N, C-alpha and C positions, 0 to 999 in steps of 0.2 A: 824656841819651839813654838809653832803656831797652834792655836786652838782649833778643834774640829768645828765645822760650821753647825749651827743649831738647826734642827729640823723645822720646816715650815709648819706653823700651827694648823693651817688649813689641811695640810697633808695628814697630820695626826688625826684630825677630826674625820677625814675621809676614811682612814684606817679604822676608826671606831665604828663608823657606819657599816663598813664591810664585815667587821667582826660580829656585829649584832645581827646582820642579815645572813651572813655566810655566802653571799653572792655579790659579784660586782654589779650585775644588772639591777638588782633590788636596791642596792646602795645608790646607784646612779639615779634611779627614778626618784628616790627620796630626797636626793640633794639637787635635783634639777640639772644633772650633768649627763654626759654620755659615757658609755662603757669604756671607750678608748681613753677618755680623760682620766677616768678612775685608774685604769691600768698604768697610765703614764705617771700619775701622781704617786701611786704606790711604789713604782720603780724608783722615782726620785727620792722618796723617803728611805728606801732600802739602801740607796747609794750613800746618802748622808749618814745613816746609822751604821753602815758597814756590814749588813747582814740581812737575811730574809726575815720578814715580819709576818708572812703568811705561808701556810703549807696547804696544798690541795688534799682534800680527803674525799671519801665516797659521798658525804653529804654536802660538800661545798668547800669553802675556805675556812681554815682554823688558824688561830694565832700561834706563832712560835713563842719560845720563851722571850726573845727579844721583842716580839710583837706584843706580848702581854704587858711588858714594861712600857712600851710606847703607848698602848691603849690606856694604861693607867694615867699617863701624863695627859692624854687627850681628855680623859674624864675630868681632870682638874681644870683644864681649859674650858670645857663645857660648863662646869659649875661656876667658874669665874665670870663667864659671859652672862649666865643666867642672873647673877647677882647685880649686874649693871642696873636692872630695872627694879631692884629691891627698894622699897620706899614708895614707889609709884603704885604698885599693886602686887599683892602677894602671889607668887607664881606657884601653881599646883605642880609639884614634882611628879605626882602619879599621873603621868600622861604618856601618850605615844602608844606604839604597838608592842604587845607582848605575844609571842608565839608559843603555843602549847601543843604537844601531841599527847593523846590519851585514848583510852578505849571508848567505844560508843556509849556504853552505859554510864561510865563515870562522867563523861562530857555532858550528858543530858541531865543527870540527877545531881551532880556536884558542881561542875564548872559553870554551867549556865546560871543557876541561882546565885552562885558566889560572885560572878562577874556582874550580874544585874544589880546586886547590892552595892558593889564597889562603884559602879557608874553613877549611882545616885549622888555620891559625894565627889566623884572624880569624872566628870562628863567627857574629859578629853582622853580618857583611857580607851584603847581599842584592843580586843583580844582575838587572835586568830587561832582556831583549833584545827589540828590535823588528826582525823580519827583513824587510829591504827591499833591493832592488837599484836604486839611484837615484844621482843626483848629490848632492853635499854641499848641505845646506840653507844658505841665507843667514841664516835665522832659526831657531835650534835650541833654542827654549824648551822645557823639559821633557826635553831630552836632555843628558847629561853628555859622552858620547863618540859620535862617528860613525866608522864604518869604511866607506870607499867604494873602488870600483875606479877607477883613473885619478887623475891629479893634480887636486885640487880648486881652484877659484877662489873663495876665501872672503875675507870682511872681518871684522875684529874677532875673529879666531880663530887658533889655532895649528894648523898642518898638519904632520904628521910622516910620512915614508915608512916603512912597517913592513917592506916587503920585496916580492918579486915572486913570481908563480906562473905556471905553464905550463898552457896548454890544448892539447888535441890531438883528433884524430878517433879514435873508438873504435867497435867493433862487437863483438857477442857471437860466440863461436866457433860456436854453433849457427846464428846468422844467416848467417855467412860460408859455412858448409857448404851452406846452402840456396840462397843468392843469389850466391855467388862473392865472391872478394876483389878489390876494385878495385886495378888496377896503377898508376893515375895519377889526377890530378885530373879528367881528362875522364871516366874511368869512374866516378868518385865521384858525378858528377851524375846517374847512372842510379838512385841510391839516395835514399831519403827521409831528411831531416835531423831529428834530435831536438835541439831547442834552445829558446831563449826565444821568447815570443810577440813577433813582430817589431814589431807596432803598439804594444806596451806597453813596449818596451825603452827605458829612459831614459839608458843609459850608452853613449856613442858608442864607447868603447874595446872594447865587447863585440860589435861588428858584424862581426868577422872572417869568419864563414861567408858572410854576404851579400856581403862584399867580395871574398873569395877564390874562392868558387864561387857566383856570383849565380844561376846556373840550377838550383841544387840545390833541389828542392821540399821544403817542410816535410811531415813525416809525423806528428809529435806535438810540440806546443809547450806549454810550461808556464812560469810565472813562478818555479818552484821548481827549483833545480839538483839536489836529491835525486831529484825526479821524472825529470829527464833521465837520471840514472845508472840508475835502476831500469827506465825504459822501454827504454834501450839494452840492458840485460841481458836484458830480456824479448823482444828482437828486433823492437822497433817501428821500427827504422831505424838509421842511423849517427849517433852522438851526438858533439857537440863539447863535450868535458868537461874540467874541471880534472883534471890528472894526479893530484893528491893524493887525489882522490875516486875516480878510475877504477882506478888502479894496484893498490890492495889487492884487487881482484876478479879472481881467476884466470880467470874465464870471459869477461873482456873483453880484446880485442886492440887495440893501438894501430896505426893505419893511417897510412902515408905520413908518418912523423915528420919527414922532411927538408922536406916541403912545408907541413905544418901543425904549427907550433910557435909559438903566440902567447904572448908573455911580457907579462904585465900587472902593474901595481903595486897593492898595497894601501896606502891612506893613512888615517891616523887624524887626525880633526879634533876639537879641543877648544876650548871657550871659556876664555880665560885665568883668569877668576874661578873656574871649576870646578876648575882644577888646584890651587887653594889648599886644596881639601878633601882630607884625607888618604886617604879611601876612593877618590876618583876618581884621585888620583895613583898609588895602589897598583894599581888595576885597569889603568891605562894602562901602568905599568911591567911588569906581568905579561903584558900582551898583546904588548909588544915582546919580552920574553924568550921567550915561547912561539912567536912567529913566527920568531925567530932559531933556536930549537932545532929547529923543523919545516922549516927551509929545504930540506934535501935532498928531502923529499917534495913540497914546494911546486914545486920546479923540475923534478920528474919524475925518477924513479930511472933511471939508464942500464940499458937492456936490459929494462925492465919491460914 
């Protein structure tokens, strides 16, 4: 009986690049090849291995079970190649591109300072952030880390609760001087709401204003929470805002905190295979540390 031919190590490394980016074109750019060459090399690898290594999903390409085993072998090759230069100069394993999707507020107040701190000791690290407010994806090809609001229901992924944050009703001082300060929830309904676009909101946990004050009319809606804050400061209405984003502004006043104090969790979702990458593991650890350090602000400072 003859033995099966061994897969080409270069083809395994190409598969690893596709798995990390989720796209042939992105992998091709990173490897200095063209899209056609990537397709041909993946096809050759599948022929040798006797099965599919990639499956197309809504978000791009994702590894099959056979593909995960092949990518694991590729990681060993990658590590072995990196060790060739050991002894000449210590190689920083926390390098390369890490892709993260997260909400706008979390990106600005948690991810940005966390990455800035990491890059002081790992200058070859690059982080790409996709700002979205949505449920966790079932297929997250091309993403290393997702941060979502509310507990995710995911398969073949690791989900970690990072912490909680508080939302409350806010208005600018000038707005209240002109329109009066609502004394209760009933009076609140006479004012316009600054919040997410209801028809585009994908996260059920963020439905508090429509649930608590359903008769409150929208005055200005946006998919970006930074717009909510600035619109509220400008007097566009009463905003339902994350406390950690509203409290730093002395021109904003929190209204009816006993009635409107919505506590929501941030969850981090990762594919198990990406955690084996030192850069992804380092970013995930930094996000957990930054979230913990920022906890008082996330929960709303007393008397703010």
